[in-house]
N, C-alpha and C positions, 0 to 999 in steps of 0.2 A: 579546377578540378571538379566543382559541381554542377556548373556547368555541364562539362563533359559528359556527365553521368545523368543529365536531365533534370537535376533538380530547381526548383523555381523557388523563388521568395524566400531564402532561407531565413531573414530578419524576421518577417511575418511569421513563419511556421516557430522561431523560437519564442517568439513573442506571445502566441497563443499558446503555448506549450506550459509559460509560466503561469498564464490566466488561468487553465486549466489545472493545474496543477497546486493552485492555491484554492479550488474548491474543496470541501469539508468531503470525505469520505470513509470507506473502511480503513484505505493504508493510513490517512490522517491521523484516525482514531487509534490503531495500531501503534505507532508511532510518538502520541502523545500521552496515550495511557501509560506504555513502559517510562516513558520520561519523568511522569508523575510519580510513579510506583517506586524508579529504583534510580533517577539522576538523567543527566545528559547521555552520560555513555549508554545506559542502556538504549536510549530513544535513538541514539545514532545507529547503533547497531540495528533495532529495528528498523531504521532508515534503508540501511543497508542491505536488510533482508528484503525490504520492497522494492528494491531497486534489482537485486539478483531475480525476484520474480519476474518482474516486469521482462526481464530479458529472455527468458522463456516464451513471452508472446511474441516477443520481437522477432525471434529467430524462426518460432512456428509461424508466423505470418510472412515470413520472408520465402518459406517453402511451400506454402500454400494451407496451412492447417486453418489458420482464420477461413478461409475461402472453405473449406470444408466445414464449418462450424455455422457460418452464414447458410451454405445451400442445404446442410444435412439438417434434419429436427433432432433426430436420436442424436448426433454428437453434441449438440447444443444442450439437449436436456441433461446429458449425461456429466458435463463437466457443470453445468448450472447447478444440478443438486449436488454434486461435491462440494462445489464453493459453498452453498447455501447452510449444506450441513455443517461445515466447517465454522461457519460463523455462527451458527445456532449453538454449536457445542461450547465455543469460546463464551459467547454470551451467557450461556446455562453456568459453566463452573464460573466465572465472575460472580453470578448471581448468588449461586449455592456456598460461595466461600466462607469460612468460617472465622478468617482474619490472618491466617499462616501465609497467604500467597497473593494477597490482593493487593489493591492501590492503599486501603485503609487497614493495613494490618499491623502498624508501628505506633507505638505511642509516639508524641510528636516530640519529646524530647529524644528518642532514639532514632530518630528518622535517619539523620544524617550518617550515624555510625552502621546501623545495620545496611542502609544503601551501600555504603563504603565495602562493606563486608561483600556484599552482592556483585556489585562492579570487577570484584577480585575473583569472583566465581566462574570460570572458563563454562563449565558446564551450564550454568546460567543463562550465560551471553550466548550460548550457542543455541538455547532453547529460544532467546527471545528472536534471534535471527532467524531459525525456522518457523516460528510464526509469522515474523513479518513476509517470510518468503511466500508460506502457505496463503497470506490473506491475500497477495495478489497474483499468485499464481493459478489460484482456484476460482480465480472469478472470469467465465465466460465476456464478459462486459468490455473487459480491457483489452482481449483478444478482437472483439469487435471493434471496439474502438481505433484501434492500429489500422484495420481493414478500411475502417471507414474515412478517417483522418489524414493518414500518409499518402495515400495516394492522390491527393491534392495537390500535393507539392511536387509532383514528378509529370514532366513532360510525357503526353501521350507515346510518343515517338521514343523513349528515353531508349539508348541501346544495351545498357545493362537495368532494366528494370529491377530485378532482385538486389542487386547491389544497392542501387538508389535506395531502395526500401529500406534495408538494414543500414546503410549509414544514417538516415532519417530518424530510424527506431532508435538507434544508440545515443544520436545527437539529444533526441527527445529526453530520455531515459536519465542522460547524464545532467544536461538541464533542468531536470526535477529535484536532483540530488541535494542541492543547496537550498532548495525551498523545504525538502522534507528536514535536513538537519536544523532549519529556522525553527519549525515546529517544535523539534526536540528541544533545543534552546529556550524557547519562551516556554514550554511546558516546564521546564527543570528550574528555570528562574522564578517562576511561579511558585512552584512547591516548595521553594528553598525560602522564600523571601515574604510571600504575603500570608500573613497571619490566618485569613479568612480560609484560605486553601488549606493549610497544614491541619486546622480544626475539622475541615469537612473529607480529610483524608478517607475515612472511614465509608463514607457515601459515597467515594467516587467508583469502586468497585461496581455496585448496584447501578450506577448511571451508567457507565461504559457497558455495564454486561447488556442492559436495556437496549442501547443504541447499537451493540453486535447481533442483538437479536432482530432487532427493527431492520438492519440492513441485511441479515438473512433470509427474512422474510419477503424483502424486497426484491431480491435476486428472484425466490423462489417462484415469486409472483411475474417476475419477468417473462414476456413472451419473445419467440424468436423473431428478430425483425425480417420484414419482406424483403426477398431477394432484387 
């Protein structure tokens, strides 16, 4: 099936995808911060939000939107500033939070009980999913990554190039989900079992906020790659 579509070196493609997804970035930060704040379920929901956002880039790239971003300075700039604005907004909110909704908002003795309430609050989990979705979907570098990376594993004479691209993109995204869920599990385990982490919960909002702002500024300063 894969050979018929012109897909080459699938094993290498999957291995490269795992290595790339192990590299920390805004997506990982979103997953880890939610898991630290509200437990593994919130981290997993954030991971699924990130995955859903990535599908936007996959389908867009398959129909040529990523090519438009690569060719058009205006299109790249608009999406770049939208993504940077969202990351900066998320970072500032964490920095100015008074403790009612941040990573360090709960006394150590009540973290488990309050997190349990939050995890059963559908509205809160929807918000977590939505934030994970936006963190990925509003990052134009993800679209350009797919444009640059995926075609390397499709033969030049592939009979159905768009279909091969779509299939590889879906494989990459699904392949990333266990890695992202693993990040959520490790963060939740650390928050629950490491006393040092629990004593520092009130400071994690500020650390996460600074990192989100740094990612936002880095994205804002990113130039469109040369065609």
